[in-house]
N, C-alpha and C positions, 0 to 999 in steps of 0.2 A: 931218244928216238924210238926205243922199244915199245913205249906205251902207245905211240902213234900207229905203229904197225898192228898192234893188237886191236886198236879202235877201228882201223881200216878193215881188218879181217871180219870184225863183228858187223860192220855196216854191210859189207859184201854178202855176209851170210843172211842178214835180214832181207836184203834185196832179193836174194835167191829164193828164200822161203816165200816172200810175198809174190814173186813172179810165178812160182809153182802153184800158189793158191789162187791166182787171178782167174776170173771167170772168162771163159771163151765167148767171144762175140758171135752170135748166130743171127742172121737176118730173119725177120718175121716171115718173109716170103718163102724161105726154105721150109719152115714149119707148116705154113699154109699149103704148100705143094704136097707134102707128105700126107696131110689130112685129106686133101682133095683126091689123092690116088689111093685112099683107104689103107695107107701104110701105118703101122704102129709108130707112135711118137714117144721117144724116150731121150731126154736130155738131163744132164746133171751138171750143176755149177756152170751155167751159161748166163750170158746177158743178151736178152733179146733186143735186137736193133730194129727200131721202127715199131709201128702199132700192130699188135697181134689182134686183128679184127676178123672174127669168123662169121660175120653176118652174111657175107656173100657166098658161103658154102652151099653146095647143092643139097636141097632138102634140109638144110640147117642141122646137119647131123655129123657127129664124129663117130664113125663106125668102128674103128680099131681102138686099141688101148692108148691112153694118153697120159704121159708122165713127164712133168718138168719139175725137177726137185733141186733144192738149194740154189735156186737161180734168181735172177732179177728181171722183172717185166715191168717196164715203165707204164705202158698203156695196153690194156687188154679189154676186149669186148667179146663176151660169150653170150650176149643177149639172145634169148630164144633158142639157144643151141641145145641139142640132145646128145648126151654122152651115152652111147649104147653100151660101152664097157667101162671098166674102172677109169676114174680120173684122179690122178695123183699129183698134188702140188706141194708135197711135204717140204717145209723149210724155205719156200720161195718167198721173195719180197715183191709185192705189187705196189705200183704207184697208184694208177687209176684202174679199177677193175669192176666190170659190170657182169654179173651173172643173173640178171633179171630174167625171169621166166625160163631159166635154164632147167633142163631135165636131166637128172643123173640116174641112169638105169642100173649102173654098177655102183661099186663103192666110190665114195668121194672122200679123199684124204687131203685135208688142209691143215694137218697137225703142224704146229710150230711155224705157221705161215704168218707173214706180216703184211698188213694192208694199210695204205694211207687213206684212199677213198674207195669204198666198196659198197656194192649193193647186191643182195640176193632176193630182192622183192619178187614174190610169186614163183620162186624156184621150187622144184620138187626133187626129193631124194627118195628113190625107190629102195635103196639098200642103205646100210649104216653110213652115217656121215660123221667124219672125224674132224673136229676143230680143237682138239686138245692143245693147250699152250699157244693158241693163236693170239696175235696182237693186232687190234684194230686201233689205229692212231687217230682216226677221225670218225665221224658219224658212220654207222653201218645200219643197213635195213635188211631184216629178215621178215618183213611184213608179208602176210599172206603166204608164207612158205609152208610147204607140207613135208614133214619127215615121216615116211611110212615105216621106217625101222629105227633102230636106236640112234640117238643123236648125242655126240660127245663134245662137250665144251669145258671139260675139266681144266681148271687153271687158266682159262682164257682171260684176256685182258681187254677191256673196252675203255679206251681213254676218253671217249666222247659218248654221245647218245647211242644207245643200242635199242633198235626198234624191232620188237618181235610181235607187234600187234596183229591180231587175227591169224596168227600162225597155228599150225596143227601138228602136235607131237603124238603120233599114233602109237608109238612104242615107248620104251624107256628113254628118258632124257637126263643127261648128266651135266651139271654145272658146278660140281664140287670145287670149292676154293676159287671160283671165278671172281674177278675183280671188275666192278662196274664203277668207273670214276665219273661218268656222266649219268644222265637219266637212264634207267632201265625200264623199258616200256613193254609190258606183257599183257596188255588189255585184251579181253575177249579171246583168250588163247585156250585151245583144247589140249590138256595134258592127259591123254587117254591112258598112257602108261605111267609107271612110277616116275616121279621127279625127284632127283637128288641134287639139291642146291645148298647142301650143308657147307658151313664154313665159308660161304661166299660173302663178299663185302660190297655194299652199295653206298657210294659216296653221295649220289644225288637222289632224285625221286625214284622210288620203286613202285611201279603202278601195275597191279595185277587185277584191276577192276573187271568184274564180271567174268573172270576166267574160271575154267572148270578143271578140277584136279581129281585124278583117280586116287593117287597116293602121293603125298607131298612131304618132303623132308627138308626143312629149313633149319635144322639143328645148328646151333653155334653161328648162325649167320649174323652179320653186323650191318644194321640199317642206320647209316648216319643221317640220312635225309628222311622226309616224310614217307610213310608207307600206306598204300591204298589197296585193300582187299575187299572193298565194298561190293556186295552182290556176288562174291565169289562162291563157288559151289565145291565143297570138299566131300566127295562121295566115298572116299576111302580114308585110311588112317592119315593123320597129318601131325607133323612134329615141328614145333618151334622151340624145343627145349634148349635152354642156354642161349637163345638169341638175344641180341641187344637192339632195342628200338630207341635211338637217341632222340627222335622227335615223334610227332603224332603217328600213332598206329591205328588205322581206320579199318575195322572189320564190320562196319554197319551193314545190316541186311545180308551178311554172309550166312551160309548154311553148312554145318558140319554133321554129315550123316553118321559117321563113325567117330571113334575116339579122337579128341583133339588134345595134344600134349604141349603145354606151355611151361612145364615145370622148370624152374631155374631161370626163366627169361627175365630180362630187365627192361622195364618201360620207363624212360626218363621224361617222356612227354605224355600226352593224353592217350589212354588206352580205350578206344571206342568200340563197344560191342552192342550198340543200340539195335534193337530188332533182330539181333542175331539168333539163329536157331541151333542149339546144341542138342542133337537127338541122341547122343550117347554121352559117355563120360568126357568131361572137360577138366583137365588137370592144370591148375595154376599153382601147384604146391611150390613153396619156397621161391616164388617169383617176387620181384621187387618192383614197386610202383612209386615213382616220385610225383607223378601227376594223378589226375582223376582216373578211376576205373568205372566206366559207364556201361551199365547193363540195361539201360532204360528200354522197356518194352521187349526185352529179350525173352526167349523161351529156352529153359535149361532143364535137361533131364537130371543130370548129376554134375555138380560143380565141386571140385576139390580145391579149396583155397587155404587149407591149413598151412601154417608156418610161413605164409606170405608176409612180406615186410612192406610197410607203407610209410611214405614221407610224412612230415609233420602236417602239411596242408593237403594231403591226398584225401580224396573223397570217393566213397563207394556209392554209386547211384543205382538203386534197385526199384525206382518208381515204375509201376506197371509191369514189373518183371514177373514172369510165371516160372516158378522153379519147383521141382519135385523134391530134390535133395540138394542142400547147400551146406557143404561140410567145411565150416570154418568156425573155430571156437569164438564165442562172443568177446572174450577179453582180447582177442587179436584184432577185432574189427570195430569194436564199439565206438571208438573215437572218430571213426571215419564214415560210418553209414549215414547218408543224408536223411534228414527227418522226412518221413512219409508214413502216415498211419498204416496204410495198406502193406507197405514193405515191412514194417516192424512186426505187424501181426502175422504176416506170412513167415517171417523168421521164427516167431514164437511157435507157430504150428510146425515148422520145419524141425526145430529142436525137439519138440514133443515127439514127432515121428521118429527121430533118430535115437530117442531115449536119453538125450543129454539134458537131464533135469536141471543141473546148475546153470547151464547156458540158457535154458528156457526161462528160469526164474529171473536171471540177470537181464535178459533181453526184455521180458515183460515189465520188470521194474523200471527200466530205462524208458520204455514206451509210455507207461503211466506218468512218469515224472515229466517227460517232455510234453505230453498231451496236457497235463495239468498246468504247465507253464504257459501254454498257448491260450488258456481260457481267460475270459474276463471275470472280474470279481462278481460272485453270486453264490447261490446255494450249491451249484454243481462244483465250483472250485473249492468251496468250504468243505464239502463232503470228501472231495479228493484229498485235500490237506489232512483231514481227519483219518482217512484210510492210509495215507502215507505215514503219519505219525504213530498210529496205533499198531499197525501190523505190516508196514512196508508193502501196501497194496496186496496183501494176502500171500506174499511169498517170503516174508521175513518174520518167522515166529519169534525170533530173538527180540524184535521190537516190543512185542506184547510182554515178554518176560521182563525186559528192562523197565517198562512202564509199571508193571506190577510191583517190582522191588522198590521203585521210586515212590509209588503210592503208599506202600506199607511204611516206608521210612518217614515220609512226610506226615502221615497221620500219627505215627508213633511220637514224633517230635511235638506235634500239635497237642496230643493228649498229655505228654510229659511236661512240656513247658506251660501249658495252660492248666495244669493240675486238674485234668478233666475226668479222671477215673479214681475209684476208691475200692478197697477190698470190701466184698459183700458179706464175708463171714469171718469169725474169729478163729484163728488157728487153734487146733485141738490142745496144744501144749501151753496155751496162754492162760494164766491164772484168771479166775472169774472176777476178781476185784479190779482188774486193769480197766482203765477208761475205755469205753466202747466206741469212741470216736475213731473212724478208720484212719489209718496212716497214709501218708502220701507215697505213691508208688515210685519205683526207680525207672530209669530209662529201659532197663532190661525188661521189666514188667510191661512197660508201655509197648515195646516191640512185640512181646508175646501177645498182648491184647489186640494190637493192630493186625497182626498176622492172622489170628483166629477170626476176627471180624471180616477180614478180606476174603478168607477161604470159605467161611460158612456163617458162624455167629460167635459173639463174644463168649469167653469162659464165664461160668456162673460165679466164680469167686471174685470177679471184678465187675463193677458197674460204672457206667458213665454218669456224670452229674452235670446239671445245667444244660447249656447249649451244646455240650459235647455229645449229648444223646442224638442230636441231628447229624453230627459228624459221623457217628456210627452208621446211621442209615445211608449217608452219602457214600461212605467207604464200602459198605456192603453192595450198593448198586454198582459202583465202579469195579468191585471185585468180580461180580457176576459177568459184567461186560468184558472185562479184560481176560478173564478165564475162558469165556466163550470164544473170544477172538483167538486166543492162543491155541485152544483145542481145535478149532476149525482150521486155522492156518497150519498147525502141526499135522493134523489129519490129512490135509490136502497134499502136503509134502511127502508124508510117509506112505500114503496109499499109492501115490504115483511112483 
């Protein structure tokens, strides 16, 4: 029986604790009466009985301080109400709550508040607004809302659609580590102060279309759905460093007036920067791209793309792109740049301006090779093939050296196998009575003879015989041509 006594004591203790923590029930009329008589309102851990509807208040204003914390309000309507002083709802749970067109002239503290259905459409906050740790279980609207001072939404949780369209953040706005499980709508929003939305997560659509940012920090943010920054204007520094874009990231027609930092970001879908203007440095260093990186028609001042990693099928589209400095080594991007003559030549000029000679040569070689492959058979294609074989389109002096050595060896074998050269004079130590018929030369002699013919003219102690005299002329012509190609190509490389 002892264990039953212990269990009963435990149950009684739990009941006592729960009773002490139970919320006191307060009729809504009591709160309305205090507001009507301009008395301060302060309640903690209460449950409001009935609808807390302030629409019938004289002049639609709460003149004194208003605080209901750690409480439960099933239905509340503050539509069009002006809070002349601080309004504090810290830790309170709302069922249905409307703050549409409400005006908060003092501080508004909704930290750690829970809302089921809520609307702040066209509300205005003259002083700092605190929504840190708030939980919105259903759709919430802040459309057309004006935040004149700092707005805090750190670690806020939006379980459904969060609508901030056309809102105005005149000062700092903080959404660090906020979670958007539904769509996050920030279209045509003014972020006049700095925006910190670092480490935030977006499970649905993230729409920042045509919004204006003074300074934006999206570092380490996770975008699981499609992202829209089309026509967005970033007038200050912007950071997307370490951000993850799981689907399409659209920055078409956006403008970055100052530095844009995307270093270490990961793009698993399309990365669209078509017609985007980067007026300062844009850094995509060490970024990862599994889909296409599209800069079609973009205007780029300085792009840092070195050490970026691309998927097997990723493409870099630079068609009609205007860039002053594009810093990415050719061997890092050559397999991904989409063929466009203008884009390739622009990259060649870019590497020349950067002083990256090896990258310039490799890019030009690839350009000529692809351009030659697109041509129909004719004189132009034949000349291109000859330029490729002889000197690597003027950027591979080693090609001319290889052909020179091959030519010397080929003619040496021809002279040796065909018995085409003879000694022209008798050695000084040879007795006079020896037969004067010249002896057949060795392969070593043939190599010596072929080398001298290739470089200038044959040695006087060897003479070609028969048709091999014409081979000497042919080798001499080839020697002049190949030496000229080698010297011109080498000179171009060395002078540069």
